[in-house]
N, C-alpha and C positions, 0 to 999 in steps of 0.2 A: 683907138687906145683902149686896153682892157681896164676894167674897173678893179680896184682893190677891194677884197672881201670885207663886207661890213663889219664882221666880228673883229677883224684886225684893225679896222679903223677906230673901233671902240676902244680896243686895247691901247692903241697909241694915244687917243684922247685921254683915257684914264692915267696912263703913265706920264703924261705932261702935267697933270695936276699933282702938285706937291702934297695936297691933302687926301689924295686917293689912298684908300686902304687896301690891303691884300684881299680882304673879303669882296670888295667890289670887282677886282680883277678876276677872282675865281668865279664869280656870278656870270660874268661875260663868256669866259672860256667854257664854262659848263653848258652854256646854250649853244655851243658849236660842237657837235659830236666828232666832226673830223679833226679839228684841232685838239680836242680832249684826248682822243685815242692816240694821236701822234705824239703829243707832249708826253703822255704816260709811257709810250714806247721808247722814247729817248731817255727819259728818266730811268727806266728799268733796263737800259742797255748795259752791256758788259763794261762800257766806259766808266760808269759811276760805281760799278761793284757794290751795289747795295746788298746787305745781308738779308733784307726782307723786301718783298716786292710792294711798291707804292701803287695803290688802287684809286686814289682820289686826286683831283686837281689841288685841292686845299693842302694836302701833304706835299704835293710837288712844289707848290709855291713856297712852303716853309723850307723844303730841302734845297731847291735851286736858287731861291730868292726872286724878289720882284722883277729886277732888271733882266735876269736870265730868262724868265718866262716870257717877257715882252720880246726879247730878242729871238727866242725860239719860235714864238708865234709868227714873227715876221719872216723868219727862215722857212717856215712851213707854208706861209702864204706865197712866197716867191717860188718855192719848189711846186706848189700846186698849179701855178699859172704857166709853167713850162709846157710847151707842146710836146706830146709823147712822140710823134712822128713828124718829120719836116723834111721838105725838099732842098733845104738850104746847105745841108751837110754840117749842120750846127750840133756840136756835141753837148747836149744838156748836162750831163754828169760832170764833164770837166769844167763847164761853165760854172756850176754849182761849187765845185771845190775851190775854183779860183776866187769866187765871190765871198764864200764863207771864210776862206783864209784871209783875204784882204780885209773883211769886217773885223776878224779877231785880232789881226795885227794892228789896224788903225786903232782900236780900243786900247791896246797896250801902248801905242805910241802917244796916245792923248795924255798919258800920265807924264810924258816927258816934255809936252808942249804947253806953255802957259795959255790959260783961258780956253783950252780945248775940253769939251765934254766927252767922256769916253762913250757913253751910250749913243750920243748923236753920232759920233764918228763910226761906231759899229753899224749903225743904220745906213749911213752914207756909203760905207764900204761894201755892204751887202747889196745895195741898189745901184752902185756906181756904173755897172755894165748892163743894166736891164734894157737899155735901148737896143742892145743886140738881139734880145729876144723878140722884140717888136718887129725890127727889120726882117729877122730870119723868118718869122711867122707870116708876115704879110707882103714881103718882097723877097721871097726865097731865091729866085734865080739871080737877082742882083746881089744878094748877100753871098751866094756861092761864088759868084764872079769876083767879089771883093776878097774872099777868103783865098781863092787861087792866086790873085794878084799879089796879096800879102806874102804868100809862100814863095811865089816865083821871084819876086823882086826883093824879098827880105826886107819888107817894110812893116811898120805897125799897122794893125787891122784898121784903126781910126782913119789913117791916111788913105788907105785903099778904099774905104767906104766913101770918103770924101770925092775921090776920083770917080768911082762907079756910080754911087747913089747920088752924090751932090751934097750930102750931109752925113756927119758921123753919128755914132751911137751916143755920144755925150750930149749932143743937142736933143736927139729924140728922147733920151732918158730923162733930161731936165724937163722937157714938155710933159712927159708921163707923171713924174712926181709932182709937177705943179698942178696937173689935173687931179692927182690924188690928195691935194691940199696939204702937202707937207710944208714945213717951215721954209721961208725964203732962203735961208743960208744953206739949207741942204740942197735946195733946187740949184743954187749958184755953184755949189761945190761940185755936183755932178756936170753942170754945164761947162765948167772951167777946170775939169780934172786934168787936162793936158796943157793948161796954160796958168800955172801958178802965179806967173809974174803979173798976169792980169787980175788975179783974184787972190792976193796975199793975205789969207786968213788961217787961223789954227787948224780948222777942219780941212780945208784944201791941202795943207801941208801934210797932215796925218794920212789922208786918203791917198794922196800922190805917192808918198813914200811907201805906204802899205802895199800898194798896187805893185811897185817895183820889188818889194821883198817877197810878195807872193810868187812873182815871176821868177825871182832868183831861187826860190824854194821849189820851182817847177810844179806849183800847185795848179793843176788844171790847165787852162788855156794860156800857156806861157808865150806862144807865138814865136815866129822865126827871127824876129829882130833882136839885136843885142840890147841888154838892159843898160840904160844910160845912167851917168852920174845924177846926183840931185842938183837941181838948179840952185843958185846962190840963195834965193829967198826961203826956199825949203830947208837947205842945210843950215841956214842961220836960225830958224826956228827949232830945228831938231838938235842943233849943236853938234854937227859932224857930217861925215860923208856917208854914203849908203853902206859902206863896209863897217864904218864905226857904229852905225845905227844897228846893223845886224848883230854885231858883237855885243851891244848893249842889250838886245832882245834875248840873247842866249839861246837855250835849247827850244826850238819851235816844234819839236815833234808832238807834244801834247796838243798844239794848235791844229796841226794837220789831222790828228786823230779825232779831234772834236768835230772838225769840218766834215770828215767822213761819216761820223755818227749822224750829223744833221743831214747830210745829202742822202741818206739812206731812207729817210722818213717819207 
């Protein structure tokens, strides 16, 4: 299991502290030149359309906000851990688009669900498929076989992985974030992302629905299987069907645009 970068661990620890100041966050990011450069690259991208270039993390935190910097640092860490080349036929760029879109939609849906924390839902959405990265990197032949089985039989990849590998990416991803010492509710959200009936929580509902929405948007790894309707427990928390949820979300073009910007760093 790969280790999560220490600088991002510190960022996560700081942002869990309600008394943490932006200055403390800036000091941590400033000590990591890779994160610093990439944060500034995103802030100065055409997406934000700033009239003047931002050259310091301090100004970036002021402009983007505390939570956005935290989310950006997580995105950068996830991107940096993807293998450049792999024998599994794993498309890292499409994976990123799907993960980033799911994270952004989960954050939006958290507003609609009682007791759901938008930032926690963003992180869970970002990391929900990270188990795929681990399997593709360390079991490339079996991952490729599962991909082919998924396409030929028109079944979801997680079911194909269970058949070929004996375990799906949800279980592997949960093991990984547990090793990274994330909160227990995030670990269980990733573990039960395909079984909301067994783990009926606000975060699971947001991530489950966001995953389906991003597939409907064809953001990244949509897969060959048709997108199902929301299970009753998720529909009850979100107050409607998948179609009603998408209507409520409105224009998601900005979400896709932001995901593309993050995926390019």
